[in-house]
Each structure stands twice: as structure tokens, then as C-alpha cells.
N, CA, C and O atoms as a Maestro MAE file, in Angstrom:
{
 s_m_m2io_version
 :::
 2.0.0
}

f_m_ct {
 s_m_title
 :::
 protein
 m_atom[300] {
  # First column is atom index #
  i_m_mmod_type
  r_m_x_coord
  r_m_y_coord
  r_m_z_coord
  i_m_residue_number
  s_m_chain_name
  s_m_pdb_residue_name
  s_m_pdb_atom_name
  i_m_atomic_number
  :::
  1 25 0.969 -1.302 0.094 1 A "MET " " N  " 7
  2 3 0.071 -0.021 -0.091 1 A "MET " " CA " 6
  3 2 0.999 1.341 0.110 1 A "MET " " C  " 6
  4 15 0.612 2.470 -0.193 1 A "MET " " O  " 8
  5 25 2.060 1.083 0.574 2 A "GLY " " N  " 7
  6 3 2.721 2.432 0.095 2 A "GLY " " CA " 6
  7 2 2.455 2.988 2.052 2 A "GLY " " C  " 6
  8 15 1.805 2.592 3.019 2 A "GLY " " O  " 8
  9 25 3.492 4.170 1.702 3 A "ASP " " N  " 7
  10 3 3.766 5.330 2.935 3 A "ASP " " CA " 6
  11 2 2.705 6.018 2.728 3 A "ASP " " C  " 6
  12 15 2.695 6.646 1.669 3 A "ASP " " O  " 8
  13 25 1.393 6.145 3.702 4 A "ARG " " N  " 7
  14 3 0.200 6.655 3.234 4 A "ARG " " CA " 6
  15 2 0.735 8.482 3.817 4 A "ARG " " C  " 6
  16 15 0.298 9.491 3.262 4 A "ARG " " O  " 8
  17 25 1.499 8.505 4.730 5 A "TYR " " N  " 7
  18 3 1.927 9.989 5.361 5 A "TYR " " CA " 6
  19 2 3.278 10.351 4.492 5 A "TYR " " C  " 6
  20 15 4.180 10.910 5.116 5 A "TYR " " O  " 8
  21 25 3.401 10.182 3.643 6 A "ALA " " N  " 7
  22 3 5.077 10.461 3.127 6 A "ALA " " CA " 6
  23 2 4.227 12.297 2.632 6 A "ALA " " C  " 6
  24 15 3.053 12.585 2.399 6 A "ALA " " O  " 8
  25 25 5.115 12.895 2.645 7 A "PRO " " N  " 7
  26 3 5.120 14.506 2.452 7 A "PRO " " CA " 6
  27 2 4.456 14.832 1.076 7 A "PRO " " C  " 6
  28 15 4.513 13.936 0.233 7 A "PRO " " O  " 8
  29 25 4.026 15.640 0.844 8 A "ALA " " N  " 7
  30 3 3.580 15.650 -0.885 8 A "ALA " " CA " 6
  31 2 4.794 16.693 -1.422 8 A "ALA " " C  " 6
  32 15 5.416 17.495 -0.726 8 A "ALA " " O  " 8
  33 25 4.948 16.436 -2.908 9 A "ASN " " N  " 7
  34 3 6.198 17.104 -3.402 9 A "ASN " " CA " 6
  35 2 5.378 18.323 -3.691 9 A "ASN " " C  " 6
  36 15 4.449 18.278 -4.497 9 A "ASN " " O  " 8
  37 25 5.746 19.539 -2.971 10 A "VAL " " N  " 7
  38 3 4.924 20.866 -3.158 10 A "VAL " " CA " 6
  39 2 5.836 21.552 -2.927 10 A "VAL " " C  " 6
  40 15 6.639 21.428 -2.003 10 A "VAL " " O  " 8
  41 25 5.794 22.640 -4.046 11 A "ASN " " N  " 7
  42 3 6.714 23.547 -4.032 11 A "ASN " " CA " 6
  43 2 6.321 25.325 -3.623 11 A "ASN " " C  " 6
  44 15 5.764 25.970 -4.511 11 A "ASN " " O  " 8
  45 25 6.607 25.957 -2.414 12 A "TYR " " N  " 7
  46 3 5.798 27.165 -1.698 12 A "TYR " " CA " 6
  47 2 6.545 28.371 -2.530 12 A "TYR " " C  " 6
  48 15 7.750 28.398 -2.780 12 A "TYR " " O  " 8
  49 25 5.836 29.095 -2.803 13 A "GLN " " N  " 7
  50 3 6.145 30.445 -3.221 13 A "GLN " " CA " 6
  51 2 5.747 31.671 -2.382 13 A "GLN " " C  " 6
  52 15 4.550 31.949 -2.454 13 A "GLN " " O  " 8
  53 25 6.417 32.370 -1.691 14 A "VAL " " N  " 7
  54 3 6.313 33.528 -0.891 14 A "VAL " " CA " 6
  55 2 5.749 34.747 -1.995 14 A "VAL " " C  " 6
  56 15 6.553 34.982 -2.896 14 A "VAL " " O  " 8
  57 25 4.791 35.343 -2.020 15 A "VAL " " N  " 7
  58 3 4.314 36.493 -2.665 15 A "VAL " " CA " 6
  59 2 4.221 37.429 -1.773 15 A "VAL " " C  " 6
  60 15 3.755 37.140 -0.671 15 A "VAL " " O  " 8
  61 25 4.645 38.754 -2.058 16 A "ALA " " N  " 7
  62 3 4.503 39.848 -1.296 16 A "ALA " " CA " 6
  63 2 2.997 40.562 -1.443 16 A "ALA " " C  " 6
  64 15 2.469 40.649 -2.552 16 A "ALA " " O  " 8
  65 25 2.493 40.954 -0.498 17 A "VAL " " N  " 7
  66 3 1.021 41.350 -0.325 17 A "VAL " " CA " 6
  67 2 1.038 42.761 -0.026 17 A "VAL " " C  " 6
  68 15 1.500 42.994 1.091 17 A "VAL " " O  " 8
  69 25 0.737 43.599 -0.573 18 A "GLY " " N  " 7
  70 3 0.540 45.317 -0.482 18 A "GLY " " CA " 6
  71 2 -0.832 45.368 0.270 18 A "GLY " " C  " 6
  72 15 -1.783 44.587 0.278 18 A "GLY " " O  " 8
  73 25 -0.642 46.351 0.790 19 A "GLY " " N  " 7
  74 3 -2.301 47.032 1.323 19 A "GLY " " CA " 6
  75 2 -3.144 47.392 0.150 19 A "GLY " " C  " 6
  76 15 -2.681 47.234 -0.979 19 A "GLY " " O  " 8
  77 25 -4.076 47.759 0.287 20 A "PRO " " N  " 7
  78 3 -5.278 48.106 -0.544 20 A "PRO " " CA " 6
  79 2 -4.745 49.014 -1.454 20 A "PRO " " C  " 6
  80 15 -4.118 49.963 -0.983 20 A "PRO " " O  " 8
  81 25 -4.880 48.907 -2.813 21 A "PRO " " N  " 7
  82 3 -4.390 50.223 -3.495 21 A "PRO " " CA " 6
  83 2 -5.014 51.260 -3.221 21 A "PRO " " C  " 6
  84 15 -6.154 51.228 -2.758 21 A "PRO " " O  " 8
  85 25 -4.303 52.452 -3.488 22 A "PRO " " N  " 7
  86 3 -3.854 53.898 -3.073 22 A "PRO " " CA " 6
  87 2 -5.314 54.424 -3.415 22 A "PRO " " C  " 6
  88 15 -6.161 53.891 -4.132 22 A "PRO " " O  " 8
  89 25 -5.369 55.485 -2.785 23 A "MET " " N  " 7
  90 3 -7.141 56.131 -3.051 23 A "MET " " CA " 6
  91 2 -6.960 57.197 -4.131 23 A "MET " " C  " 6
  92 15 -5.948 57.899 -4.127 23 A "MET " " O  " 8
  93 25 -7.800 57.321 -4.948 24 A "PRO " " N  " 7
  94 3 -7.432 58.077 -6.228 24 A "PRO " " CA " 6
  95 2 -7.211 59.380 -5.517 24 A "PRO " " C  " 6
  96 15 -7.957 59.761 -4.615 24 A "PRO " " O  " 8
  97 25 -5.904 60.227 -6.051 25 A "GLY " " N  " 7
  98 3 -5.487 61.677 -5.864 25 A "GLY " " CA " 6
  99 2 -4.369 61.649 -4.598 25 A "GLY " " C  " 6
  100 15 -3.624 62.604 -4.377 25 A "GLY " " O  " 8
  101 25 -4.367 60.486 -3.853 26 A "ASP " " N  " 7
  102 3 -3.342 60.424 -2.940 26 A "ASP " " CA " 6
  103 2 -2.003 60.012 -3.343 26 A "ASP " " C  " 6
  104 15 -1.653 58.840 -3.198 26 A "ASP " " O  " 8
  105 25 -1.034 61.119 -3.966 27 A "PHE " " N  " 7
  106 3 -0.268 60.600 -4.686 27 A "PHE " " CA " 6
  107 2 1.219 60.694 -3.970 27 A "PHE " " C  " 6
  108 15 2.302 60.532 -4.531 27 A "PHE " " O  " 8
  109 25 0.957 61.026 -2.455 28 A "ASP " " N  " 7
  110 3 2.100 60.719 -1.420 28 A "ASP " " CA " 6
  111 2 1.411 58.941 -0.939 28 A "ASP " " C  " 6
  112 15 2.020 57.932 -0.585 28 A "ASP " " O  " 8
  113 25 0.978 59.016 -0.996 29 A "ARG " " N  " 7
  114 3 0.158 57.407 -0.632 29 A "ARG " " CA " 6
  115 2 0.414 57.195 1.181 29 A "ARG " " C  " 6
  116 15 0.915 56.251 1.792 29 A "ARG " " O  " 8
  117 25 -0.209 58.605 1.714 30 A "ASP " " N  " 7
  118 3 -0.252 58.763 3.049 30 A "ASP " " CA " 6
  119 2 -1.464 58.262 3.788 30 A "ASP " " C  " 6
  120 15 -1.470 58.108 5.009 30 A "ASP " " O  " 8
  121 25 -2.719 57.958 2.829 31 A "GLY " " N  " 7
  122 3 -3.985 57.504 3.223 31 A "GLY " " CA " 6
  123 2 -4.872 58.807 2.961 31 A "GLY " " C  " 6
  124 15 -6.093 58.758 3.115 31 A "GLY " " O  " 8
  125 25 -4.395 59.658 2.668 32 A "ALA " " N  " 7
  126 3 -5.461 61.096 2.755 32 A "ALA " " CA " 6
  127 2 -5.015 61.840 1.661 32 A "ALA " " C  " 6
  128 15 -3.828 61.692 1.369 32 A "ALA " " O  " 8
  129 25 -5.687 62.606 0.986 33 A "VAL " " N  " 7
  130 3 -5.662 63.609 -0.132 33 A "VAL " " CA " 6
  131 2 -5.613 64.890 0.516 33 A "VAL " " C  " 6
  132 15 -6.580 65.428 1.055 33 A "VAL " " O  " 8
  133 25 -4.245 65.439 0.432 34 A "THR " " N  " 7
  134 3 -4.088 66.755 1.403 34 A "THR " " CA " 6
  135 2 -3.287 67.693 0.036 34 A "THR " " C  " 6
  136 15 -3.193 67.406 -1.157 34 A "THR " " O  " 8
  137 25 -2.892 68.655 0.656 35 A "ALA " " N  " 7
  138 3 -2.197 69.839 0.151 35 A "ALA " " CA " 6
  139 2 -0.970 69.171 -0.631 35 A "ALA " " C  " 6
  140 15 -0.748 69.592 -1.766 35 A "ALA " " O  " 8
  141 25 -0.242 68.267 -0.161 36 A "ALA " " N  " 7
  142 3 1.027 67.800 -0.611 36 A "ALA " " CA " 6
  143 2 0.719 67.253 -1.993 36 A "ALA " " C  " 6
  144 15 1.369 67.519 -3.004 36 A "ALA " " O  " 8
  145 25 -0.846 66.083 -1.899 37 A "ASP " " N  " 7
  146 3 -1.217 65.852 -3.645 37 A "ASP " " CA " 6
  147 2 -1.687 66.733 -4.196 37 A "ASP " " C  " 6
  148 15 -1.608 66.562 -5.413 37 A "ASP " " O  " 8
  149 25 -2.287 67.876 -3.852 38 A "LEU " " N  " 7
  150 3 -2.424 68.400 -4.603 38 A "LEU " " CA " 6
  151 2 -1.455 69.232 -5.587 38 A "LEU " " C  " 6
  152 15 -1.611 69.470 -6.785 38 A "LEU " " O  " 8
  153 25 -0.431 69.593 -4.738 39 A "ALA " " N  " 7
  154 3 1.097 70.029 -5.296 39 A "ALA " " CA " 6
  155 2 1.606 68.953 -6.272 39 A "ALA " " C  " 6
  156 15 2.069 69.333 -7.348 39 A "ALA " " O  " 8
  157 25 1.558 67.704 -5.995 40 A "ALA " " N  " 7
  158 3 1.763 66.586 -6.774 40 A "ALA " " CA " 6
  159 2 1.227 66.875 -8.068 40 A "ALA " " C  " 6
  160 15 1.860 67.224 -9.065 40 A "ALA " " O  " 8
  161 25 -0.287 66.652 -7.923 41 A "PHE " " N  " 7
  162 3 -1.050 66.637 -8.962 41 A "PHE " " CA " 6
  163 2 -0.760 67.560 -9.897 41 A "PHE " " C  " 6
  164 15 -0.459 67.402 -11.080 41 A "PHE " " O  " 8
  165 25 -0.882 68.561 -9.243 42 A "LEU " " N  " 7
  166 3 -0.936 70.059 -10.212 42 A "LEU " " CA " 6
  167 2 0.367 70.133 -11.135 42 A "LEU " " C  " 6
  168 15 0.290 70.684 -12.233 42 A "LEU " " O  " 8
  169 25 1.677 69.521 -10.640 43 A "GLN " " N  " 7
  170 3 2.767 69.251 -11.353 43 A "GLN " " CA " 6
  171 2 2.537 68.241 -12.567 43 A "GLN " " C  " 6
  172 15 2.564 68.408 -13.787 43 A "GLN " " O  " 8
  173 25 2.355 67.379 -11.943 44 A "ALA " " N  " 7
  174 3 2.161 66.453 -13.208 44 A "ALA " " CA " 6
  175 2 0.608 66.492 -14.041 44 A "ALA " " C  " 6
  176 15 0.193 65.692 -14.880 44 A "ALA " " O  " 8
  177 25 0.080 67.452 -13.604 45 A "TRP " " N  " 7
  178 3 -1.002 67.891 -14.624 45 A "TRP " " CA " 6
  179 2 -0.269 68.486 -15.800 45 A "TRP " " C  " 6
  180 15 -0.213 68.028 -16.941 45 A "TRP " " O  " 8
  181 25 0.286 69.590 -15.324 46 A "ARG " " N  " 7
  182 3 0.849 70.680 -16.078 46 A "ARG " " CA " 6
  183 2 1.844 70.038 -16.878 46 A "ARG " " C  " 6
  184 15 2.020 70.531 -17.992 46 A "ARG " " O  " 8
  185 25 2.618 68.928 -16.517 47 A "ALA " " N  " 7
  186 3 3.591 68.126 -17.188 47 A "ALA " " CA " 6
  187 2 3.139 67.102 -18.148 47 A "ALA " " C  " 6
  188 15 3.895 66.412 -18.832 47 A "ALA " " O  " 8
  189 25 1.481 67.039 -18.149 48 A "GLY " " N  " 7
  190 3 1.017 66.080 -19.005 48 A "GLY " " CA " 6
  191 2 1.530 64.768 -18.687 48 A "GLY " " C  " 6
  192 15 1.789 63.938 -19.559 48 A "GLY " " O  " 8
  193 25 1.685 64.562 -17.405 49 A "GLY " " N  " 7
  194 3 2.331 63.089 -16.935 49 A "GLY " " CA " 6
  195 2 1.047 61.952 -16.965 49 A "GLY " " C  " 6
  196 15 -0.132 62.268 -17.122 49 A "GLY " " O  " 8
  197 25 1.573 60.500 -16.770 50 A "ALA " " N  " 7
  198 3 0.613 59.708 -16.953 50 A "ALA " " CA " 6
  199 2 0.000 59.885 -15.277 50 A "ALA " " C  " 6
  200 15 -1.178 59.539 -15.183 50 A "ALA " " O  " 8
  201 25 0.394 60.183 -14.476 51 A "SER " " N  " 7
  202 3 0.126 60.081 -13.075 51 A "SER " " CA " 6
  203 2 -1.038 60.912 -12.922 51 A "SER " " C  " 6
  204 15 -1.844 60.555 -12.063 51 A "SER " " O  " 8
  205 25 -1.258 61.842 -13.518 52 A "ALA " " N  " 7
  206 3 -2.293 62.838 -13.252 52 A "ALA " " CA " 6
  207 2 -3.430 62.363 -14.244 52 A "ALA " " C  " 6
  208 15 -4.519 62.931 -14.161 52 A "ALA " " O  " 8
  209 25 -3.252 61.372 -15.164 53 A "ASP " " N  " 7
  210 3 -4.332 60.765 -15.603 53 A "ASP " " CA " 6
  211 2 -5.439 60.040 -14.753 53 A "ASP " " C  " 6
  212 15 -5.324 58.824 -14.598 53 A "ASP " " O  " 8
  213 25 -6.786 60.880 -14.043 54 A "MET " " N  " 7
  214 3 -7.247 60.529 -13.004 54 A "MET " " CA " 6
  215 2 -8.467 59.382 -13.574 54 A "MET " " C  " 6
  216 15 -8.810 58.418 -12.890 54 A "MET " " O  " 8
  217 25 -8.979 59.655 -14.810 55 A "ASP " " N  " 7
  218 3 -9.708 59.007 -14.981 55 A "ASP " " CA " 6
  219 2 -9.542 57.718 -16.334 55 A "ASP " " C  " 6
  220 15 -10.337 57.183 -17.106 55 A "ASP " " O  " 8
  221 25 -8.207 57.630 -16.108 56 A "ALA " " N  " 7
  222 3 -7.242 56.380 -17.280 56 A "ALA " " CA " 6
  223 2 -8.205 56.146 -18.741 56 A "ALA " " C  " 6
  224 15 -8.779 55.181 -19.245 56 A "ALA " " O  " 8
  225 25 -8.046 57.435 -19.055 57 A "ASP " " N  " 7
  226 3 -8.640 57.469 -20.457 57 A "ASP " " CA " 6
  227 2 -7.329 57.656 -21.579 57 A "ASP " " C  " 6
  228 15 -7.567 57.565 -22.783 57 A "ASP " " O  " 8
  229 25 -6.073 57.897 -21.129 58 A "GLY " " N  " 7
  230 3 -5.184 58.039 -22.060 58 A "GLY " " CA " 6
  231 2 -4.611 59.531 -22.391 58 A "GLY " " C  " 6
  232 15 -3.804 59.787 -23.284 58 A "GLY " " O  " 8
  233 25 -5.092 60.296 -21.646 59 A "GLY " " N  " 7
  234 3 -5.332 61.759 -21.694 59 A "GLY " " CA " 6
  235 2 -5.171 62.673 -20.292 59 A "GLY " " C  " 6
  236 15 -5.477 62.347 -19.145 59 A "GLY " " O  " 8
  237 25 -4.643 63.807 -20.731 60 A "VAL " " N  " 7
  238 3 -4.490 64.520 -19.235 60 A "VAL " " CA " 6
  239 2 -5.294 65.904 -19.493 60 A "VAL " " C  " 6
  240 15 -4.785 66.884 -20.036 60 A "VAL " " O  " 8
  241 25 -6.766 65.826 -18.974 61 A "ASP " " N  " 7
  242 3 -7.566 66.887 -19.561 61 A "ASP " " CA " 6
  243 2 -8.105 67.435 -18.438 61 A "ASP " " C  " 6
  244 15 -7.811 66.856 -17.392 61 A "ASP " " O  " 8
  245 25 -8.805 68.379 -18.361 62 A "THR " " N  " 7
  246 3 -9.998 69.088 -17.576 62 A "THR " " CA " 6
  247 2 -10.599 67.874 -16.650 62 A "THR " " C  " 6
  248 15 -10.535 68.013 -15.429 62 A "THR " " O  " 8
  249 25 -11.072 66.909 -17.101 63 A "ALA " " N  " 7
  250 3 -12.068 65.768 -16.438 63 A "ALA " " CA " 6
  251 2 -10.833 65.303 -15.303 63 A "ALA " " C  " 6
  252 15 -11.212 65.177 -14.138 63 A "ALA " " O  " 8
  253 25 -9.192 65.013 -15.647 64 A "ASP " " N  " 7
  254 3 -8.886 64.559 -14.595 64 A "ASP " " CA " 6
  255 2 -8.651 65.578 -13.288 64 A "ASP " " C  " 6
  256 15 -8.304 65.135 -12.193 64 A "ASP " " O  " 8
  257 25 -8.887 67.012 -13.545 65 A "PHE " " N  " 7
  258 3 -8.669 68.143 -12.980 65 A "PHE " " CA " 6
  259 2 -9.820 67.912 -11.781 65 A "PHE " " C  " 6
  260 15 -9.659 67.906 -10.560 65 A "PHE " " O  " 8
  261 25 -11.191 67.699 -12.670 66 A "LEU " " N  " 7
  262 3 -12.442 67.510 -12.165 66 A "LEU " " CA " 6
  263 2 -12.331 66.192 -11.311 66 A "LEU " " C  " 6
  264 15 -12.962 66.270 -10.257 66 A "LEU " " O  " 8
  265 25 -11.812 65.250 -11.475 67 A "GLY " " N  " 7
  266 3 -11.802 63.615 -10.836 67 A "GLY " " CA " 6
  267 2 -10.813 64.230 -9.444 67 A "GLY " " C  " 6
  268 15 -11.235 64.227 -8.288 67 A "GLY " " O  " 8
  269 25 -9.436 64.739 -9.856 68 A "PHE " " N  " 7
  270 3 -8.719 65.173 -8.347 68 A "PHE " " CA " 6
  271 2 -9.675 65.815 -7.537 68 A "PHE " " C  " 6
  272 15 -9.731 65.385 -6.385 68 A "PHE " " O  " 8
  273 25 -10.524 66.830 -7.866 69 A "LEU " " N  " 7
  274 3 -11.040 67.728 -6.860 69 A "LEU " " CA " 6
  275 2 -12.247 66.902 -6.145 69 A "LEU " " C  " 6
  276 15 -12.529 67.039 -4.955 69 A "LEU " " O  " 8
  277 25 -12.941 65.994 -7.074 70 A "ASP " " N  " 7
  278 3 -13.660 65.095 -6.320 70 A "ASP " " CA " 6
  279 2 -13.256 64.479 -4.871 70 A "ASP " " C  " 6
  280 15 -13.767 64.501 -3.751 70 A "ASP " " O  " 8
  281 25 -11.895 63.825 -5.543 71 A "ALA " " N  " 7
  282 3 -10.811 62.907 -4.451 71 A "ALA " " CA " 6
  283 2 -10.832 63.903 -3.469 71 A "ALA " " C  " 6
  284 15 -11.340 63.511 -2.418 71 A "ALA " " O  " 8
  285 25 -10.399 65.204 -3.466 72 A "TRP " " N  " 7
  286 3 -10.168 66.215 -2.702 72 A "TRP " " CA " 6
  287 2 -11.397 66.564 -1.626 72 A "TRP " " C  " 6
  288 15 -11.167 66.636 -0.419 72 A "TRP " " O  " 8
  289 25 -13.003 66.817 -2.308 73 A "THR " " N  " 7
  290 3 -13.583 66.922 -1.553 73 A "THR " " CA " 6
  291 2 -14.297 65.990 -0.704 73 A "THR " " C  " 6
  292 15 -15.162 66.318 0.108 73 A "THR " " O  " 8
  293 25 -13.772 64.465 -1.000 74 A "ALA " " N  " 7
  294 3 -14.418 63.257 -0.380 74 A "ALA " " CA " 6
  295 2 -13.649 62.997 0.508 74 A "ALA " " C  " 6
  296 15 -14.155 62.135 1.225 74 A "ALA " " O  " 8
  297 25 -12.147 63.450 1.031 75 A "ARG " " N  " 7
  298 3 -11.856 63.431 2.110 75 A "ARG " " CA " 6
  299 2 -12.205 63.751 3.215 75 A "ARG " " C  " 6
  300 15 -11.492 63.496 4.186 75 A "ARG " " O  " 8
  :::
 }
 m_bond[299] {
  # First column is bond index #
  i_m_from
  i_m_to
  i_m_order
  :::
  1 1 2 1
  2 2 3 1
  3 3 4 2
  4 3 5 1
  5 5 6 1
  6 6 7 1
  7 7 8 2
  8 7 9 1
  9 9 10 1
  10 10 11 1
  11 11 12 2
  12 11 13 1
  13 13 14 1
  14 14 15 1
  15 15 16 2
  16 15 17 1
  17 17 18 1
  18 18 19 1
  19 19 20 2
  20 19 21 1
  21 21 22 1
  22 22 23 1
  23 23 24 2
  24 23 25 1
  25 25 26 1
  26 26 27 1
  27 27 28 2
  28 27 29 1
  29 29 30 1
  30 30 31 1
  31 31 32 2
  32 31 33 1
  33 33 34 1
  34 34 35 1
  35 35 36 2
  36 35 37 1
  37 37 38 1
  38 38 39 1
  39 39 40 2
  40 39 41 1
  41 41 42 1
  42 42 43 1
  43 43 44 2
  44 43 45 1
  45 45 46 1
  46 46 47 1
  47 47 48 2
  48 47 49 1
  49 49 50 1
  50 50 51 1
  51 51 52 2
  52 51 53 1
  53 53 54 1
  54 54 55 1
  55 55 56 2
  56 55 57 1
  57 57 58 1
  58 58 59 1
  59 59 60 2
  60 59 61 1
  61 61 62 1
  62 62 63 1
  63 63 64 2
  64 63 65 1
  65 65 66 1
  66 66 67 1
  67 67 68 2
  68 67 69 1
  69 69 70 1
  70 70 71 1
  71 71 72 2
  72 71 73 1
  73 73 74 1
  74 74 75 1
  75 75 76 2
  76 75 77 1
  77 77 78 1
  78 78 79 1
  79 79 80 2
  80 79 81 1
  81 81 82 1
  82 82 83 1
  83 83 84 2
  84 83 85 1
  85 85 86 1
  86 86 87 1
  87 87 88 2
  88 87 89 1
  89 89 90 1
  90 90 91 1
  91 91 92 2
  92 91 93 1
  93 93 94 1
  94 94 95 1
  95 95 96 2
  96 95 97 1
  97 97 98 1
  98 98 99 1
  99 99 100 2
  100 99 101 1
  101 101 102 1
  102 102 103 1
  103 103 104 2
  104 103 105 1
  105 105 106 1
  106 106 107 1
  107 107 108 2
  108 107 109 1
  109 109 110 1
  110 110 111 1
  111 111 112 2
  112 111 113 1
  113 113 114 1
  114 114 115 1
  115 115 116 2
  116 115 117 1
  117 117 118 1
  118 118 119 1
  119 119 120 2
  120 119 121 1
  121 121 122 1
  122 122 123 1
  123 123 124 2
  124 123 125 1
  125 125 126 1
  126 126 127 1
  127 127 128 2
  128 127 129 1
  129 129 130 1
  130 130 131 1
  131 131 132 2
  132 131 133 1
  133 133 134 1
  134 134 135 1
  135 135 136 2
  136 135 137 1
  137 137 138 1
  138 138 139 1
  139 139 140 2
  140 139 141 1
  141 141 142 1
  142 142 143 1
  143 143 144 2
  144 143 145 1
  145 145 146 1
  146 146 147 1
  147 147 148 2
  148 147 149 1
  149 149 150 1
  150 150 151 1
  151 151 152 2
  152 151 153 1
  153 153 154 1
  154 154 155 1
  155 155 156 2
  156 155 157 1
  157 157 158 1
  158 158 159 1
  159 159 160 2
  160 159 161 1
  161 161 162 1
  162 162 163 1
  163 163 164 2
  164 163 165 1
  165 165 166 1
  166 166 167 1
  167 167 168 2
  168 167 169 1
  169 169 170 1
  170 170 171 1
  171 171 172 2
  172 171 173 1
  173 173 174 1
  174 174 175 1
  175 175 176 2
  176 175 177 1
  177 177 178 1
  178 178 179 1
  179 179 180 2
  180 179 181 1
  181 181 182 1
  182 182 183 1
  183 183 184 2
  184 183 185 1
  185 185 186 1
  186 186 187 1
  187 187 188 2
  188 187 189 1
  189 189 190 1
  190 190 191 1
  191 191 192 2
  192 191 193 1
  193 193 194 1
  194 194 195 1
  195 195 196 2
  196 195 197 1
  197 197 198 1
  198 198 199 1
  199 199 200 2
  200 199 201 1
  201 201 202 1
  202 202 203 1
  203 203 204 2
  204 203 205 1
  205 205 206 1
  206 206 207 1
  207 207 208 2
  208 207 209 1
  209 209 210 1
  210 210 211 1
  211 211 212 2
  212 211 213 1
  213 213 214 1
  214 214 215 1
  215 215 216 2
  216 215 217 1
  217 217 218 1
  218 218 219 1
  219 219 220 2
  220 219 221 1
  221 221 222 1
  222 222 223 1
  223 223 224 2
  224 223 225 1
  225 225 226 1
  226 226 227 1
  227 227 228 2
  228 227 229 1
  229 229 230 1
  230 230 231 1
  231 231 232 2
  232 231 233 1
  233 233 234 1
  234 234 235 1
  235 235 236 2
  236 235 237 1
  237 237 238 1
  238 238 239 1
  239 239 240 2
  240 239 241 1
  241 241 242 1
  242 242 243 1
  243 243 244 2
  244 243 245 1
  245 245 246 1
  246 246 247 1
  247 247 248 2
  248 247 249 1
  249 249 250 1
  250 250 251 1
  251 251 252 2
  252 251 253 1
  253 253 254 1
  254 254 255 1
  255 255 256 2
  256 255 257 1
  257 257 258 1
  258 258 259 1
  259 259 260 2
  260 259 261 1
  261 261 262 1
  262 262 263 1
  263 263 264 2
  264 263 265 1
  265 265 266 1
  266 266 267 1
  267 267 268 2
  268 267 269 1
  269 269 270 1
  270 270 271 1
  271 271 272 2
  272 271 273 1
  273 273 274 1
  274 274 275 1
  275 275 276 2
  276 275 277 1
  277 277 278 1
  278 278 279 1
  279 279 280 2
  280 279 281 1
  281 281 282 1
  282 282 283 1
  283 283 284 2
  284 283 285 1
  285 285 286 1
  286 286 287 1
  287 287 288 2
  288 287 289 1
  289 289 290 1
  290 290 291 1
  291 291 292 2
  292 291 293 1
  293 293 294 1
  294 294 295 1
  295 295 296 2
  296 295 297 1
  297 297 298 1
  298 298 299 1
  299 299 300 2
  :::
 }
}
């Protein structure tokens, strides 16, 4: 019948688990949308950086600014 209690040949893998995804508009990832986030957003928005694309439509426009204001007021 064989050894019924032999350990299974299992490979284990350690996976890093981060916290919840950052909230929209939280550029410094401190858990709150603050004046520091506003400064970072405005800098990225002015430069046309991808991090300022709040609605993920591929462009940095007025809708992204309004999305940031929505996150700002929801704090």
C-alpha cells in the first residue's frame, strides 16, 4: 500500500502582499488627499504626466482635474 504519510511534493512560493490600492488623488500614498497631493497633482497635470490621468482615458485634461477635486472633497 505504500507510505500514506509521506509529505507531498509541493513547491511553496512567497508572494508579497501590499495593502489596499491607493485612493485616487493620494499621490504621496499617506492615506489622505492633502495639500501635498494637490501640489503633486498640479505638477504632474501641468507636465502632462501619466500619473495625472485620474480617469485612465489616456489623456490629461479637465476631466482629470475635476476627478482630483472630487477626491479632494471626499476626504
